[in-house]
N, C-alpha and C positions, 0 to 999 in steps of 0.2 A: 547196608551203614548202619555198624553200629551210634547212636546219637548220644550229642556230651550233657556230660553233666557239669557243669561251670559253680564254682561261687568265685568274687573277687572281692573285695576287702574297699571299701570307701577311702582318703586318702588321709593320715593322722592327722590326732589335732592338735596341732604347730605349738597352744599354750600349757598342754602337756605333755608336749617331750620333745627332744635336744633337737633341736634340725638336722636333717642328714643329709651330707651334699648328694648330690644329684648325680644318677649313674641307668644306661641302658637296663631296663629288664633284660632276665635272664633265665629260660625253660631247662629249667630238672626233669629231668623223667625220671621217673620210678617204676620199673616194671615189678608185676607180683608173681606171675610165673605161675600162676596154677588157677586149678579151674573153675570156673560161675563162681559159686556158690561160697569158695572157701574163697577167692580171689577177693570179693563182695567181703565178707564175713574180714576179712585183712581190710578195706577199702576204709572200711566202718573204724577199724581202732585207725590207722593215716590219718581221718578226716579228721576226728576228736581229738589227736596228739598237734595237728596243722592247725585247729580254731585255740587251743589252749595256748601254741605260739603266738597265735595272730594278738592277744590280749595281750601275755607278757609285752613282747614287742610293742606294750604301747607307751609302759609304764619312760618317763622319764634315768635320762642318759641305761634303758635297760642294755645297752653293748650285746643286741643280738640283729641278727641276720634279721633284712624284713620281708619277710614275702607276704606278698600286689595279691595274690588271688591261686586258684587250682581247680581241673578240667580230670575227665577221664570221660572213660564211653563207659555207659552203665548201661552197656549190653552184657560187656565181657570182663571188666576191671579188668584189662590185660597190662595196663598202667595207669599213674597217676601225674600229669604234670606240672609241679610248680613253678611257675615265676615269681623270682626273687629278685635281691638286687645284687650288679659286679662289680665284683671288684677283684685283685689279685689275693691270694694267700698267701698268709703270712712268715708261708718258704719262699714262695716266691716275690717276695718282699726281702726279705732278709737276701737274696741273694743278689736281686739287683741292685741294693741300695746299702748292701751292707753295715744296720746302725750299728753303733754303741752298745754294750753292755748296760744304761742306764733308758736304753728305747727299749730295751730287751723286757727288763725287767718292769719299765710301762705296761710292755703288749701281755706283757702272765697279770699283772695286776687289771686288767680291761676284764681277760675273760674271766679272771675269777673272780669278780665286781657280777658279771655276767651270770657268772655262774649261782650265786647268791640272789641273783634275783630268782631262778629258778625254783632254786632248791627254799627261799621265801613262801613259794606258793605247790612245795611238795612235788617236783616236777620233777623227771630223773631225766635229764639229757643224752647218754647211754650214746656220743659218736663225736666226742672230744678229740680229735685230731686234728694235726698241724696240718694238712691239708681241707679241712674242714672249717678252720681262722681263718679271717679276711683281715684285712687295712684297708679303712674306706681314706678317702684324697685327704681327710680332715686326720689322719695321720691314728685314728683311735682304730683299735682292734676290738670285730665282734664273731662271735660265734655263729658259728654255718648252726643247718639245717637239724634239729634234732631225730636219734635212730625214729624211726615213725612204725615201733613195733613195741609191745613189754618185752623182750628178750630177742637177743639176737639168733638169725641162725645159720643151719651148718655149714654155711659159704662166710659168712660174718664170722663164723670164732676163728677158722681157719686165719681170713686173709687182717683181722684185725686181732688177733690174740698180742700183736708186742704192743696193743694201746691195753686192752679188758683185764680188770683186776682176776686176780685167780680164782674167786670166787664165783664166777661169771663165767670163767672156763672150766672149772673143775665143782660143781656146787655137791654131789655126791659125796665128795671129800669132807667138802667145811658140811654138811650134813653129818653124816657119818660122826663126826669127829666133836660137833657140836658146840662146834665155836659161838660166842659170846652169848649162850644160852639160848640162839640160835634152830628150829628148827625148823622152815618152813625153808631153806637153801633151793630155792627150780630155779634158778640161773634167770630170774627176771634182773629189769634196770632198780638198781638203789643209790639211793645220795654218793651212801658209798664210795660207789664203781666211778661216778665220777671222780671225781678225786683225784683215784686214782688215774684212769686215765687223765688230769686236767696235768696228772706231776708226770705224766709220761711227757705229753703236750711240751710243757716247761723246757723237760731234759733236750725236744726237742730245735723249741725254737733257741737253745745257745747251745749246743753241738751237731744239729742236723743229722741227728740219729735219734733214734730209740733205745732203749735200755730192752738187753737181752730177756729172757725169761727166765727165772730160778723157780728150782724144781719147791714144792710147797711143803712139805714138810707131816707127819703123818700126826700129830699126836699135836694139843690144843699149850702144853705147854712150849717145846721146840717155835714154834710158829705168831707165837707171842713175842719170844725172846733170841731167839736163835739169829731172825732173820731180822730182826727191828729195822735196823739202821744200815743195811744189804742195797747201794742200786749195785746191779748186774755189768760186769764190762770182762770182755773179750780179747783179741788179740784183734782184734782188726778197729776196736777204738779205744787203744791203749792213750791217753795221754786224753781221752775228750773228754771226761769227765774236770779234767784242766777247764776246763774253756766256762765251767757253770764257774759264777762267784763266789765265792765262799763263804756269803755271809746268807744267800740263797737255795745252796745244795740242801742243811740240815732240812730246809722248808717243805722239800723237795722230797728225801729219803722219809721225815716223817708222814708226807700225804700218802710212801708207799709202801705201809705200815700191814700185813699180811694179816692182820686183824682187822673187820673193817673199824668197828668200833676205836680202835687207837687213832688212828686217821686224822687231820684237822679237817673240821666239817668246815662249809664254807667260809663260815665269816672268818673262823682264827685263819685260813691261808688267806682274807683280807689285808687281817691286821698284823698278817710278819712278812707278808710282803709291806705293807706300808711304815715299822722298825722292821729291815730283814736281817739289824745287827741283833738282834733279841728272835730268839725262838721261845713258842708258846708250849706251856704243858696243857692237854685237854682240860684242864682242870681249870684252868684259867691263869696263874702266874706263869710268870716270866720270865725264862730261866738265863744263861749267856748260851749261845749256840757249842761256845766250845763244847760246854757239861753236861748237851743234850742225850747225847747218844750211853752216858755209864748206868742206866735205870730202865726199867720199863714204867713209860706212863703209864695213868689209870684212864680207864677208858670213861669217853663223851657220848651225847645225847647227843642221836641225829633227830 
């Protein structure tokens, strides 16, 4: 019988963290499905990200799903069990409660603040989706467990392609056309990828579905200009973009820019959601959302 390697964290210091409603602990089993030596290496990466997650969840109003501990069979490392809080997903909540757009916008702001907390610590999440976002009993929307490896597996690339940014899906293409002067596109999770995934999740919150995948242009000019403000549609989604409030849609579109550094960063996403009637240039100047689509916006620093 394999021996267990377990670690359970102490309760949070409530003097430095907001009061979190009590809930029944929930166990998430993460299969590693590799030979023992490979699985052990994967486990070390996973363990490091869980420990960083625990550190980030301690900050006040972190809006992150609380992890209580984890365990693994240290002989085989076939899987890791992670103990978390348990709440309904945001999609389940919306289906059950049918909240108004003001509440949905508040959920988006909660998530943007969660991402900002992570990005301020240079921590890409990599798994932002409607089924990995939860609503606590106090109405706060919290972000679920991060991707536990540095890049998506082939299965993740297929299962989550509607959320993943184009430079994660097609890193070789982005590397060849030297987008943003980067030469190191290898499919690893980056902060701009989170913003793209967040835009897909915002779309889910308002419409119940995710945008379709657009073809990726093969030159930097078209990448920056032609698809700068396109949200994909197809026949079965006809009319669903109309469910997104008119002052939120420009924010989502800017978050979906095909060029990573032309997307909003987390800070600007939070600012735009607080003042959704205004869009914001990456250079920092506010402009009316009605004219945001008239030109190419300047790059911003991540």
